matplotlib code that plots the C-alpha trace (Angstrom):
import matplotlib.pyplot as plt

x = [206.4, 207.8, 205.6, 206.5, 205.4, 202.1, 201.6, 202.3, 199.8, 197.2, 197.6, 197.4, 194.3, 192.8, 193.6, 192.2, 189.1, 188.9, 189.2, 186.6, 184.2, 184.8, 184.3, 181.0, 180.0, 180.7, 178.9, 176.0, 176.1, 176.0, 173.3, 171.1, 172.0, 171.1, 167.9, 167.1, 167.7, 165.4, 162.7, 163.3, 162.9, 159.8, 158.3, 159.4, 158.0, 154.8, 154.5, 155.3, 152.6, 150.3, 151.1, 150.9, 147.5, 146.1, 147.7, 146.2, 142.8, 142.9, 144.0, 141.1, 138.6, 140.0, 137.9, 134.6, 135.7, 136.5, 133.2, 131.3, 133.1, 132.4, 128.7, 128.5, 130.3, 128.0, 125.0, 126.5, 127.0, 123.4, 122.0, 124.1, 123.2, 119.5, 120.2, 121.9, 118.9, 116.5, 118.4, 118.7, 115.1, 114.5, 116.9, 115.0, 111.7, 113.0, 114.8, 111.2, 109.6, 112.3, 111.2, 107.7, 106.8, 103.5, 102.4, 99.3, 97.3, 93.9, 92.1, 89.0, 87.3, 84.6, 83.1, 81.1, 79.6, 78.3, 76.5, 72.7, 72.1, 74.3, 72.3, 73.5, 75.7, 77.9, 79.1, 81.8, 83.6, 86.5, 88.0, 90.7, 91.8, 94.4, 96.8, 99.9, 101.8, 105.2, 107.2, 110.8, 110.7, 114.4, 116.9, 115.6, 111.8, 109.1, 105.3, 102.9, 99.3, 97.1, 93.5, 91.1, 88.6, 87.1, 83.9, 81.1, 82.9, 86.3, 88.6, 92.0, 94.0, 97.2, 98.3, 101.5, 105.0, 108.1, 111.3, 114.4, 117.4, 120.1, 122.9, 122.9, 120.6, 118.7, 115.5, 112.4, 109.3, 105.9, 102.9, 99.4, 97.4, 99.4, 99.4, 99.5, 102.6, 101.7, 103.0, 99.9, 98.7, 101.8, 102.0, 100.6, 97.3, 99.1, 101.6, 99.7, 99.3, 95.7, 92.9, 92.0, 93.8, 93.1, 90.0, 91.8, 93.6, 90.4, 88.7, 91.5, 92.5, 89.5, 90.7, 94.3, 95.2, 95.2, 95.9, 98.9, 102.6, 105.3, 108.9, 110.7, 114.5, 116.4, 120.3, 122.8, 124.7, 122.1, 119.2, 116.8, 113.7, 111.8, 108.4, 106.8, 103.3, 100.8, 97.2, 93.8, 93.1, 89.4, 90.1, 87.9, 85.8, 82.3, 80.9, 77.3, 75.3, 71.7, 69.6, 66.8, 64.2, 66.1, 67.0, 70.6, 72.6, 76.3, 78.8, 82.3, 85.0, 87.3, 89.9, 88.8, 88.9, 86.1, 87.8, 91.0, 92.5, 95.3, 96.6, 100.1, 101.6, 105.1, 106.5, 110.1, 111.5, 115.0, 116.4, 118.7, 120.3, 121.2, 123.7, 122.4, 119.7, 117.5, 116.6, 114.3, 112.5, 110.7, 109.4, 106.5, 104.1, 101.8, 98.9, 97.7, 94.4, 91.4, 87.9, 85.5, 82.8, 79.3, 77.7, 77.8, 79.1, 81.5, 80.6, 83.3, 83.2, 82.2, 78.9, 78.9, 80.8, 80.7, 82.9, 81.2, 82.5, 81.5, 80.3, 83.3, 85.8, 88.3, 87.8, 91.1, 91.7, 95.3, 96.8, 100.2, 101.4, 104.3, 105.4, 107.8, 108.7, 110.8, 112.2, 114.0, 115.7, 114.9, 113.4, 112.3, 111.7, 109.2, 108.3, 106.5, 105.2, 102.5, 101.4, 99.7, 97.6, 95.7, 94.2, 91.3, 89.0, 86.0, 82.6, 81.1, 77.5, 75.2, 72.1, 69.0, 66.3, 62.5, 62.4, 64.7, 67.9, 71.2, 73.4, 76.7, 80.3, 81.5, 85.1, 86.1, 89.1, 90.1, 93.0, 93.8, 96.4, 97.2, 99.7, 101.0, 102.8, 103.9, 105.7, 107.0, 106.1, 108.5, 109.1, 105.4, 103.3, 102.9, 100.9, 99.8, 97.9, 96.7, 94.8, 93.7, 91.7, 89.9, 88.0, 86.5, 85.5, 88.0, 85.9, 83.1, 82.7, 80.3, 78.1, 77.6, 76.4, 73.0, 72.8, 75.0, 73.8, 74.0, 70.7, 71.1, 71.1, 67.7, 68.9, 71.7, 69.6, 71.9, 70.2, 70.4, 73.1, 73.2, 75.9, 75.5, 77.0, 79.7, 81.0, 81.7, 85.2, 85.9, 88.5, 89.4, 91.5, 92.5, 93.9, 95.3, 97.1, 98.7, 99.9, 102.2, 102.2, 104.9, 105.9, 102.6, 99.8, 98.7, 95.8, 94.5, 92.1, 91.3, 89.0, 88.1, 86.6, 85.1, 84.0, 82.1, 82.3, 79.3, 76.5, 74.7, 71.1, 68.5, 66.6, 64.3, 67.2, 66.5, 69.6, 70.4, 71.2, 69.7, 69.9, 66.8, 67.2, 65.0, 65.4, 65.0, 61.6, 60.5, 60.8, 62.7, 65.9, 67.7, 71.5, 71.9, 74.9, 74.8, 76.3, 79.0, 77.0, 78.3, 80.0, 82.9, 84.3, 85.5, 87.7, 88.9, 90.9, 92.9, 95.4, 97.3, 100.1, 102.0]
y = [189.3, 187.4, 185.9, 182.4, 182.8, 184.5, 181.6, 179.0, 180.8, 181.1, 177.5, 176.4, 178.5, 177.0, 173.6, 174.6, 175.8, 172.6, 170.5, 172.4, 172.0, 168.3, 168.2, 170.3, 167.8, 164.9, 166.6, 167.2, 163.7, 162.4, 164.7, 163.6, 160.1, 160.7, 162.3, 159.3, 157.1, 159.2, 159.0, 155.2, 154.7, 156.9, 154.8, 151.6, 152.9, 153.7, 150.4, 148.6, 150.6, 149.7, 146.0, 146.2, 147.8, 145.2, 142.4, 143.9, 144.2, 140.7, 139.5, 141.4, 139.9, 136.4, 134.8, 136.3, 135.1, 131.7, 131.5, 132.7, 129.9, 127.4, 128.4, 128.2, 124.9, 123.5, 124.8, 123.3, 120.0, 120.0, 120.7, 118.1, 115.4, 116.3, 115.9, 112.5, 111.3, 112.3, 110.9, 107.5, 107.7, 108.2, 105.4, 103.2, 103.9, 103.6, 100.2, 98.8, 100.1, 98.4, 95.1, 95.6, 94.4, 95.1, 93.0, 91.9, 91.5, 92.1, 89.9, 91.3, 89.1, 88.3, 84.9, 83.3, 79.9, 77.8, 75.3, 76.3, 75.2, 78.1, 81.3, 84.1, 82.6, 85.6, 88.0, 90.2, 89.4, 90.1, 86.8, 87.6, 90.8, 90.3, 92.2, 90.5, 91.9, 90.4, 91.6, 90.6, 90.8, 89.8, 87.6, 84.4, 85.5, 86.3, 87.1, 87.0, 88.0, 87.8, 89.0, 88.4, 91.0, 89.2, 87.7, 89.4, 88.3, 89.3, 86.2, 85.4, 83.3, 83.3, 84.0, 82.5, 82.9, 81.3, 80.7, 80.1, 78.1, 80.7, 78.3, 75.5, 77.6, 74.4, 74.2, 76.4, 76.0, 77.3, 77.8, 79.1, 78.8, 78.6, 76.3, 72.6, 71.1, 70.4, 72.0, 73.5, 74.4, 76.3, 77.9, 81.5, 82.1, 85.4, 83.3, 80.3, 79.9, 79.0, 80.8, 78.1, 74.9, 71.4, 69.5, 67.1, 69.8, 71.4, 68.1, 67.1, 70.5, 72.8, 76.2, 75.3, 76.3, 74.5, 75.3, 73.6, 73.2, 72.6, 71.8, 72.4, 71.4, 72.9, 71.8, 74.5, 72.3, 69.9, 70.8, 69.0, 70.3, 68.2, 69.3, 67.7, 69.1, 68.3, 69.9, 69.8, 68.0, 69.1, 72.8, 73.8, 70.7, 70.1, 68.9, 67.1, 66.7, 65.7, 67.1, 65.6, 66.3, 64.5, 67.6, 67.6, 70.5, 71.2, 74.0, 74.8, 73.7, 76.6, 78.1, 75.3, 71.6, 69.5, 66.3, 64.9, 63.5, 65.3, 64.8, 64.4, 65.7, 65.0, 66.2, 66.0, 67.6, 67.4, 69.6, 68.9, 71.5, 71.0, 73.8, 76.6, 74.4, 74.5, 72.1, 69.4, 69.1, 66.1, 65.0, 63.0, 63.8, 61.8, 62.6, 60.6, 61.8, 60.7, 62.1, 61.3, 58.8, 60.2, 56.8, 53.2, 52.0, 52.8, 52.2, 51.3, 53.0, 49.6, 50.0, 46.5, 46.2, 47.9, 48.0, 48.5, 51.5, 53.2, 57.2, 58.9, 56.3, 57.4, 56.9, 56.9, 58.9, 58.6, 59.4, 59.5, 61.8, 62.1, 65.3, 66.9, 70.4, 70.7, 74.1, 74.9, 78.0, 77.3, 79.7, 82.0, 79.7, 76.7, 74.5, 71.1, 70.2, 67.6, 65.6, 62.3, 61.5, 58.5, 57.2, 57.0, 59.9, 60.0, 61.6, 61.5, 60.3, 60.5, 62.0, 60.5, 59.2, 59.3, 55.6, 56.4, 54.8, 56.4, 57.1, 55.6, 57.2, 56.7, 55.9, 56.2, 55.4, 58.0, 59.2, 62.0, 64.2, 67.4, 68.3, 71.8, 73.1, 76.8, 78.5, 82.2, 84.1, 87.0, 89.2, 90.3, 87.0, 83.5, 80.5, 78.0, 74.7, 72.3, 69.1, 67.7, 64.6, 63.6, 60.4, 60.6, 56.7, 54.5, 51.1, 51.9, 53.3, 55.9, 53.3, 52.0, 55.3, 55.2, 51.4, 50.2, 50.7, 49.6, 48.1, 49.0, 46.9, 47.1, 45.2, 47.8, 50.9, 51.6, 53.1, 52.6, 54.5, 54.8, 56.0, 59.6, 62.2, 62.7, 59.3, 60.7, 61.5, 64.8, 65.7, 69.6, 71.2, 74.6, 77.1, 80.3, 83.7, 85.9, 89.4, 91.3, 95.0, 95.1, 93.1, 94.2, 94.2, 91.1, 90.1, 86.8, 85.2, 81.4, 79.0, 75.6, 72.6, 70.7, 67.0, 64.7, 61.0, 59.7, 57.5, 54.6, 54.3, 51.8, 49.4, 52.1, 54.2, 56.8, 58.3, 56.9, 60.4, 63.6, 67.0, 69.7, 73.3, 76.4, 78.8, 82.5, 82.5, 79.9, 76.9, 73.7, 72.2, 69.2, 68.1, 64.5, 62.9, 60.2, 62.9, 65.6, 68.5, 72.0, 73.1, 75.2, 78.5, 81.5, 83.8, 87.5, 88.3, 91.6, 91.1, 94.0, 93.2, 95.4]
z = [75.8, 73.1, 70.4, 71.1, 74.7, 73.5, 70.9, 73.5, 75.9, 73.2, 72.4, 76.1, 76.3, 73.2, 74.6, 77.9, 76.2, 74.2, 77.3, 79.1, 76.3, 76.4, 80.1, 79.6, 76.7, 79.3, 82.0, 79.6, 78.4, 82.0, 83.0, 79.9, 80.8, 84.5, 83.4, 81.1, 84.2, 86.3, 83.5, 83.2, 87.0, 86.9, 84.1, 85.9, 89.1, 87.4, 85.7, 89.0, 90.8, 88.0, 88.3, 92.0, 91.9, 89.3, 91.6, 94.4, 92.7, 91.5, 94.9, 96.5, 94.0, 93.8, 96.5, 95.1, 91.4, 93.0, 94.5, 91.4, 89.5, 92.0, 91.9, 88.0, 88.0, 90.5, 88.6, 85.4, 86.9, 88.4, 84.9, 83.3, 86.1, 85.3, 81.5, 82.2, 84.2, 81.7, 78.9, 80.9, 81.5, 77.8, 76.9, 79.3, 78.0, 74.4, 75.1, 76.5, 73.2, 71.1, 72.8, 71.6, 68.1, 66.3, 63.3, 61.8, 58.7, 57.1, 54.6, 52.9, 50.3, 47.9, 47.9, 45.3, 46.2, 43.4, 45.9, 45.4, 49.0, 50.1, 50.5, 50.0, 47.1, 47.1, 49.7, 51.1, 54.4, 56.5, 56.7, 59.3, 61.1, 63.4, 65.4, 67.2, 69.9, 70.6, 73.7, 74.3, 78.1, 78.5, 76.8, 76.1, 77.2, 74.7, 75.3, 72.5, 72.1, 69.0, 69.0, 66.1, 65.1, 62.1, 63.7, 65.5, 68.8, 70.0, 70.3, 71.4, 68.7, 70.5, 73.9, 75.0, 76.6, 75.2, 77.4, 75.4, 76.6, 77.2, 77.7, 75.2, 72.7, 72.0, 73.9, 74.3, 76.3, 75.3, 77.5, 76.8, 73.6, 70.4, 67.0, 67.1, 65.8, 62.2, 59.0, 57.6, 61.1, 61.8, 58.2, 58.6, 57.0, 55.8, 53.7, 52.8, 48.8, 49.0, 50.8, 53.3, 54.8, 53.5, 54.6, 56.6, 58.7, 59.3, 60.3, 62.7, 64.3, 64.3, 65.2, 64.7, 68.3, 71.6, 75.2, 76.8, 77.0, 74.4, 74.5, 71.4, 70.5, 67.8, 68.0, 67.0, 64.4, 63.4, 60.9, 63.2, 65.1, 67.5, 69.1, 72.2, 73.2, 76.0, 75.4, 76.8, 73.7, 72.9, 71.9, 69.0, 69.0, 69.9, 73.4, 73.2, 76.3, 76.9, 79.7, 81.8, 79.1, 76.7, 74.8, 73.2, 73.0, 71.8, 72.3, 70.9, 73.4, 73.6, 76.0, 78.6, 79.5, 80.7, 81.4, 83.0, 79.8, 78.2, 74.7, 73.5, 70.3, 68.8, 65.5, 64.2, 60.9, 59.3, 56.6, 53.6, 51.6, 47.9, 47.3, 45.3, 43.9, 47.1, 50.0, 51.3, 54.6, 55.6, 59.0, 60.7, 63.6, 65.9, 68.0, 71.1, 72.4, 74.5, 74.9, 77.8, 76.7, 76.8, 76.1, 77.2, 73.8, 71.1, 67.6, 65.0, 61.4, 59.7, 61.3, 62.7, 65.9, 69.1, 72.3, 75.8, 77.7, 80.9, 80.8, 81.7, 80.2, 77.9, 74.0, 72.2, 69.0, 67.5, 64.1, 62.3, 59.5, 57.2, 55.4, 53.1, 51.6, 48.5, 47.6, 44.4, 42.9, 39.6, 36.9, 39.8, 42.4, 43.0, 45.7, 45.9, 49.4, 50.9, 53.9, 54.4, 57.8, 58.7, 62.2, 64.2, 65.4, 67.6, 67.6, 71.0, 71.5, 74.3, 72.6, 73.2, 70.7, 71.3, 72.4, 75.1, 73.6, 73.5, 70.4, 71.0, 70.4, 66.8, 66.2, 62.7, 60.6, 58.3, 55.8, 53.8, 52.2, 50.3, 47.7, 46.8, 43.8, 44.0, 41.2, 41.2, 37.9, 37.7, 40.7, 41.4, 40.6, 41.9, 40.8, 43.2, 43.0, 45.8, 45.6, 49.0, 49.8, 53.0, 53.6, 57.1, 57.0, 55.1, 56.2, 53.6, 50.1, 48.8, 47.7, 51.3, 52.4, 53.8, 53.2, 55.9, 59.5, 63.0, 64.3, 67.8, 71.1, 72.7, 76.0, 76.5, 75.2, 72.3, 69.4, 65.9, 63.7, 59.9, 57.7, 56.5, 54.2, 56.9, 55.9, 52.2, 51.0, 49.2, 46.8, 46.3, 43.3, 44.2, 41.6, 42.8, 41.4, 43.6, 42.8, 44.9, 44.7, 47.3, 50.6, 52.4, 49.8, 48.0, 45.7, 45.4, 42.8, 43.8, 42.5, 44.4, 42.6, 45.2, 44.2, 46.5, 46.7, 44.9, 46.8, 45.1, 43.9, 45.0, 42.8, 41.4, 40.5, 43.2, 44.8, 48.5, 49.6, 48.6, 50.4, 49.9, 50.1, 49.6, 46.8, 47.6, 45.8, 48.1, 45.7, 46.7, 45.1, 45.6, 45.8, 44.5, 46.1, 43.5, 41.2, 41.7, 41.9, 42.0, 45.2, 43.6, 45.3, 43.8, 46.2, 45.4, 48.4, 49.2, 51.9, 53.7, 56.2, 58.6]

ax = plt.figure().add_subplot(projection="3d")
ax.plot(x, y, z, "-o")
ax.set_aspect("equal")
plt.show()
């Protein structure tokens, strides 16, 4: 066999072997690939089985989970509803509490009286101890109750309801027991710059309060205030009566009426503003009242003339007043204010004398006024001065006291009536210094100089009016009204407000 043939055969064999190797590699490749595909399929099937298993488990428990969630949600809703109900209840209770306001003050003081007829001449006392409850029942409705604990017996100073006009915001209706419409009466005792009200206010408005109705108008765009009140009319006064034995008794008229007559009060004030300087308020008030006569005659304050009345008839008492209050923001602030009042007042008669005659009613012409000057000293101190004057009988002078008299009417059984110390005029100078620790604590030192109108003397030089008193040691002393004897008062007061 030729070499060339052998070479070609070898090459063919080599080629065939190479090709066979390629075929074998390709087979191995495809075998490996097939194995990998099988493995991937196994893995896929395993994952698919796992997923299907999980899905199956989830599907199997879905209903129970849903029921559990519903139960939890329902329980949570119930708890939230309970909390909301409790919150609503608490909010309602809190809203009621926010409508209630408590305030009040206590005035503890030391008094020194220089009038020797007054014993003890110095003492401590609780002048006022008041607790004020204000309840805003609804929009425009307010209830107020203010008891006083300073006296030995519990008393109600204020008890009234206020209905405010919700539409025009102008009118308000008051009903119950409240202050009479007057500046110094309505000016709170916790704010007043001197310890007590002026003599004329104490004489005309004893107790300050009265029972009745009041209509108040305060226009929104006008600095005007008008008050119209209807009262029993005898609150704080005295009722005198005589029994069948001729014994005369008297009692304080408070919280009740004993006749059909009602009294009317009206007051109007107007305010001016002076820029940054301050402002001026001025006004006037009038009182139209009646008391039930307890005698058959009314004596005038000149002790000369009488008018015939029947028991139970009305006896008029009327007066008019004018007022002003000036406020200035100068050197720390000051105010100047005052009021003048004049008219007719009545003291009921009815008392029987030993001879069987009856004391007539007494209708007196009077006049009085007061004037304040208040100046702030720094931020914690204040100086106040007030002069007040009251003449309960302007028809006679001091020299007429115990001299002029009514001789009586034997035919009509009207007894004799003589002028007395109750016809004397009084002037009072009060100086006060206040120190404010804060908005709640105030210490007041006040000194009042009281001067009586002097009476005359008889031909022998003896005073027409004297008053005898007994000293602690049993000896007697005399206050001589023909002189200005000592009646001054020193007051040291600590006031706490809340």
